[in-house]
N, C-alpha and C positions, 0 to 999 in steps of 0.2 A: 504493500500500500504506500509506503513512504517513497519507494523508488518511483512510483507512478505508473505501474502496470495498468494497461487498458486505457490510458488517457491519450487519445489521439488528437487532442486540441492544440498541442504544442506549448501548453502552459506549465508543464512539469509537475503534474499531480497536485497534491495539496501544498507542498512547500513553495512552489512557484506562485500559487494564488495567495498564500499567506504572506509571501514577500511583498506583494503589492499592497495588501492591507496594512502591514506594518509600516511600509514606506509612507503611507498617508499620515502617520503619526510621528515617525522617526525617519525622515528622508536620509538616504545614504546607508541604511542598515543593510548588512550583507547576510544572506542566508546560505548556509552550506548544507546540501542534502546528501547525507551519508547512507541513505536507505539502500538495502540490498535485498532483492526478491529471494524468498526462500530461506533466509537466514533465521537462526534461532537465537535465543539469548546468549548461548555459549559462543556462537559465531560472532555476535556483536562484540564480544570481549576478545576473542582469539583470532578473528579473521577466518577466511575459508578459501581454499583453492588458490592460494597465492595472493589473494586480496587482503589488504591490511585490516586490522582491528578498527571498527567504527569508533570504539571508545578511545583508543589511542589517538585517532585523528581528531576527534572532538576536543580532546585535551590539548593537543598540539596547536589547534586553531585558536586557543584561548577564548572559547565560547563564553559569552556573557549570559546567554540564555540557551538552554538545551531542552529539546523536546524528545522524550523517549516513548516509543510505542513498540513493544516487543512481547511476544508470547504466542502469537497465532500459530507460527510454525512449530513451536515447542508442542503445542496441543495436537496438531495434525500428525506430527511424526510419532508422538507417543501412541496414539490410537491406530495409526496406519501400520506401524512397524513394530509395535510392542507385542507382548505375549497375547495369545488368543486361546482361551478367553483372557481378557485383561484381569490383572490381579491387584489387590489393594497394595501389596508390597511394591509393585512397579510404579503405581501412582504416588506412593509416599516417597520413593526414591526420586521421582521426577520433581515433586514439590520441593525436596531438599535442594536439588540442583538449581531450580528456578529461584528459590529464595536466596541462595548464595549469590547467584548472578545479579539479581536485582539489587541486593545489598552492595555488591562491588561496584555496579554501575553508578548507583546514587552516591555512594561514599566517595568515589573518585571524582565524579563531576562536581559535587558540592565542595569537595576538598580543594578543587582548583577554582573555586569561587564562581561557579556557574549557578544561576537561578534555574532550577530544574522543574519541568512540568512533565508528568508521566501519565499516559493514557490507561484508563480502566478498559478492560477488554469486553467486546460483545460476545454473545453466546454463539460460537462458530457452528455449533451443531444445528442451528436454525437457518444457516445460509443455504440458498438454493443449490449451491455447488454440490451438496451431498447427493443430489439426484440429477446432476447435469452431466452431459446433455440428454441422457436417456437413463431412466431408473434401472434398466438392465445392464448398463455399462457405466457405473458411477466413477467419478473422478478419483475417489479414494476406495478402491475395491476391497482393501483390507480392513476398512472401518465398518463394522457391523452396526445394526440398529442398537444393539446392547452397548456398543462402544460410544455411540452418539449420546445415549442417555447418560453414560458415565462422564463423557466430555462436558455435558451441560452442567453437571455438578462440579467438575474439576475446574472449570473456568471461574467459578465462584471462589474456589480456594486460591487461585491465582490472584484474583482481585482483592482478596483479603490480605495477601502478601503485599500487593502493591500499595494498598491503603496504609498498612502498618509501616512499611519501609518509607513511604512518603512522609508520614508523620515523624518518623525517627530522624530523617534528614532534612526536615522542613522543606520538602518538595511539595508541589501542588498536584493533586490527582485530578485529572480531567476526565469527565464521565462519558465514555462511549459505550457503556454497558447497556443503556436503554434506548439507543438510537435505532431508527428503522432503516438507516442507510444501507445496511448489509442484508436486509430482507426484502426491500422494495425494488421491483423491476425498474422503477423510475430513476433510481440512483445506482444501479448495478450494471456492469458491463455483461456481455453475453455469456461469460464464463460462470456467472452466478456467484462470484467470490470477490472480485475486485470492484471498486467503484468505477463508475463512468464519469464524464466531465461534471455532471450535476452533483454526483456523490462527492467528488473531490472538492467542489465549491462549498458544499455543506460542511465537510470536514475542516476546511480552512477556516470557515466562520466559527466553528466550535473552538478551535485552537485560539483564534484571535480574541474571542470573547474572554478566554481564560488569561491570555498573556497581556492584553492591552493595559490592564491596571498596573502592570509592573514596568511598562515601557517608559 
């Protein structure tokens, strides 16, 4: 989502749109989009496939404000490639990794004097992608109906971690958990997963509403 998959408008997903909104209040502000499609919270920290760590790049850029939105791929990979049937032990191990990653991300960003905003996650099990493009050929064939039910509960545990760590590091939690952006055809691209241009515009507006008081 942060990289801007499915946005054919040339505006650069929500970061490009957010740049324009911020510029209206703080002309000359520079936005650096470090999003990488398919990356997990571990990849954000460590990098992947020869590409450098997003966290390291953000720190090196001396970010004044950092927006963090991570966890979607952690969820999909857990239920797509994890044990079948899924076990409570695997879920607990995943939560431990996710919590440690969120702690490290927030600790390092705030430790380098960035004001951090972190997104609460939507319930990915409700996205149309789970049955796209054909219910007989799902995008995530290893993710069963039982997995989706567990994912729905698991994202609440992720959001609990996000809220708790945000409070610990005085970051601001931005609520995407109740948005309809990821369930409405009007704001989704044809893959049933990523936003379209209208969806990215709404995402930018939500981020802007959160950050403008700190600009």
